[in-house]
N, C-alpha and C positions, 0 to 999 in steps of 0.2 A: 504494500500500500504506500502511496506517495506520502511523504512526511512534509510538514510545514517547515519552511526555511526560517532559521533564527537569525535575525539581523540585530546587531547589538551596538551600543554606543561606545565611542572611543574619543574622549575629550583630550587625552594625552597619550604619548607613546606607551607609558606604563599601563594605562587602562586598556589600550589595544592588545598588548601582550596578555593581559589578564583575561580579556574577553575571548581571545583565540584559544588560550589554554583551557578555559572553562567550557569550551564546546560551541562557540559561535560559528555559524555557517558563513556569516559575512559581518563585517564591521563598517560603520560609517563615521566620517570625521570631516573636518573642514580645515582650511588654511587659517593662519593666524592673522586674519584681517576681516574687513567688513563684508567680504563676499559670502560669508556663511552666517546663519541665524543664531549662532552661539558664540558671538565675538566677545568673550569675557577674558579679563587678564589672567594669565597663567594657563589658558586652555589652547587647544588646537596644535597644528603642525606646521613646521617649516617644510620647504621642498625636500630638503635632505632627510628629514624625519619621515616624510611620506614615502620616500624611496626605500628607506630601511623598513618601514612598516609593511610595504608590499612584499619585500623579500621574506620577512618573518611570517606573514600570513599565508602567502602562497606555499611556502615550504611545509606548512601544516594543513593544507587543504582548504583554507578559508579565503574568501574574497574581500576586496576592499572597495567601498563606495565613497566617493567624495561629494560632499554637499556644497554646491555653489548656489545656494537657495535664497539669497536676498535679491532685491531688485536693483538693477544698475542705476546709477545716477544719470539723469539726463545730461547729455553733452560730455560725459566722462565715463564711458564703459570700459576703459583700459584695464583697471584692476580686475574686472570680471573676465575680460577676454584673456588676460594673462593667466588667471586661475584655470580657465578651460584649456588653454594651451599647455600648461604644466601637467594637468591631469592626463591629457592625451599622450604627451611625451613620456611621462613616467609609467604609463600603462595601467591606470586604474581599471577595475572591472566594470564600473558603471559611474556615471556622473548624474547627480541629482540636481535638477534645475526647476525653476518656477517661472522666471521672466521669459516672455515670448521672444523678445529680441535676442536673448542669450541662447534660447533653444534654436533659433534660426541660425545664429552664428555657429554653434556647435555642430548642427546638422550639416551645414554646407562646408565648413572648414575641416571637420573630421567625420566623414560619413560612416566610418566603421566604428565609431565610439558609441557604446551602449548608453542610451539615455533613459533615466527614470524621471517621472514627473513628481516633483516635490508636493507634499501636503500643502505647502505655501501657495500653490496654484489654486487650491480649494475646488478641485474638479470632482464632482460626486454624481454625475449623471452621464448616460451613454452619449448624448450629443456632444458635450464638452470633451469628454475623454477621447471619443473617436476623432474629433477635430485635431487633437494633439497627435494622435496616431498617424492620421493622414498627412498632416503638414510637417511634422517633425520626426516621425518614426519612433516615437517612444515605445519602450518595451515593457514598462511597468509603471503603474500609478500608485502612489501612496495616498490612501483614501482619508479624507477628513473624518474626525471623530463625531459624526452626526448621523450615521446610517445604522439601521437595525440589521441583524443577521439575515433575515429574509430579503431585505432590500439589497444587501451585498450579493446574495445568491442570484437575484434577478438581474442585477447589474452585470455580474460575471457572464451571464448567458447572452449579453448584448454587446460585449466588447471583446476584441481579439487579443488582449494582452493580459499580463499578470497583474494581480492586485496584492498590495502590501497593506496591512492594517496595524494600528497600534495595539500593543498587548499589555504593557505595564508602564506605569509612571504618570507624569503630569497630565492633567486634563486641560482641554482648551475649548470653551464654549463659544468662542467668537468665530467669525468667518476667517479661517486661517489664511494668512497672506494679506489680510486687509485690516488687521487690528492696529489701531493707532492710540489706544488708551494710554499706554506708557508715555507716549510723546507729549501728552498734555501736561504732565507733571515734570518729567525729566528731560524732555526734548529729544529723547531717543526711542525708537521703536524697533521691534525685531525685524520688520520687513525691509527697512532701509539701512539701519545701523547694525543689525545683528544682535541687539540687546533689548531685553524687556526688564524693566525695573533694575537697572544696573546697581551693583553693590555700593558704588560711590554715592548713591542717593538714599541709601537705606540707613535707618537709625532706630535703635531700641532704647527704651527708657523705662525704668522701674518706677511706678507711681503708686499712690494709695489705692487706685482702682485696678492695679494689676500691671502686667508687662504690656507696655504700649509699643506698637510697631509703627514706624513712620516711613514715608517715601517722599523725598523732595520737600520735607517740612510739613506734609499733610499726614494726619493720623489716619491709618488704614485699619487698625484693629487693636483691641485690648483683650488680653487673655487672663483668665483666672490662674491662680497659683497651680492648680491641679490640671490645667488644660494645656495640651501641646500647642506650642507657638509655631505658626507657619511663616513663611517668607512673605514680606509685604508686596503684593501686586494688586493693582486696582481691581482686576476681575475677581480676586479672592478677598476683597475687603468686606468688612462688616460695618454697615452704615445704618443710620436711623432713617426709616422711610415709613410713612403712614403710621407714625406713632410707635413703631416697633424697631428694635435693633436686630438686624439680621443680615445674612449673606444675600446680596442682591443678585449676583451673577453666577457664582460658583462657590461651593464649599471646598475647604482644603481636604481633598480626598484623592486617592490614587486609583487609576485604572488597573484592573487585574482581570484578565480574561481566562484564567485557568479553569474556571467552572464551565466554560463554553468552548473549549478547544475543539472537541469533536464537531460541534455545530459550525465553526468557522471553516474547518477542513471540508465538511460536506457542502458548504456554500461556495467552494471553489477558490478559497483564498490560497495564495502561493506562499506568502511570507508574513511573519510576525515581527513587528518592530518594537524594541525596547527603548523607551525614552530615558534620557539622562546623561548627556555628554558632559554636564557640569557636575556630575556626582563622583563619588570617590571610587577607588579601586575595590574597596570592600563591597560597595553597592553593586558594582559591575560583576564581581565574582559571585556573590550570592544570588543575584537575579538570574544571571546566565546559567549558573549551575542548576537552579531550580527549574527553569524553563527547558533546559536541555533534557533533564530527566522527565519532565512532563510530556514533552513531544515524543521522546523515545518510549514512554510508557514503562520506565524502569522502576523497580521497587524502591530505589533510592529517593523517589520523589516524596520526601517526607518533610523537607525543609519549608518552613513557613516564611514568606516574604513580607508578612504584615508589618514587621518592625522597620521595613524600608519604605512604607507607605506614608504619604503626606497626611498629617493629622491622625495617623494610625488607623485610617479608614480605607476600605477598598470598595470599588463599585465596578459593574460591567458597563456603566455609562449608557450611551445611546444604543449599544448593541442589543440590549434587552428592554428598551424603553417601552412604557405602557401608555405614556401621555400622547396627545395629538398635537 
């Protein structure tokens, strides 16, 4: 029986080696600049490090995907073109893109380079996905976290390419690739700058009301002493609305699809994507090990990954949604 491919995060060379050693079928990463959507200090790869990563991964049967998944600046696409050029020259197994102009550049400049459509493109229906297939020859689409399992199954029957879905980690309720919430407070957004709620704008303060988290000087949340404290992003803020204090957009909880693995396989999904390029080696090791065992159906799948979940809570998210 066909097994789901396990695609794992690599925010650093050390995390890449950890993911490969733990059983990843593929790892994904970005260059150390604004061309990728996780442009945080201390993360990502130089050209030399990517070359070494390719050697390490390929020697152990794993693939390497490079994310160039932010949107190029108007009038200055050079950094993005250089990233694509480097990816082709170094021999990555796939390039993950969202920007139509960059897809066009990659398709015509390197026609043999395998292209994956990033979740940042927010393509979730047959018409849009087939457009990218016909115009740019994409071979796989990373689906936004908004579809149910039956919807994914129906979609797979109407498109000629592979689908990759998120399996564990952070949730995103916004139209991925179009979220600008962070830029209203920090001046930086994931789509253009590769950062959402950068650490340079984050501040925690202990007050009489509990631990207060702030972003860019604005209070995002307050936590009780016995309550896990999450990282302050606007979409996970707790605000007063209608006389109530509550999470307006998204609660601090993590996606975990292990209860529905067979359903996703039956729906025709090709690959599972673990989120977390900014997370530690320990996170990568534990999550990859657990999912490797779950996919393989080995008795060793006893490790709980709940301790790695944001807010110590898990959900299957939209995959099993009951609301309209």
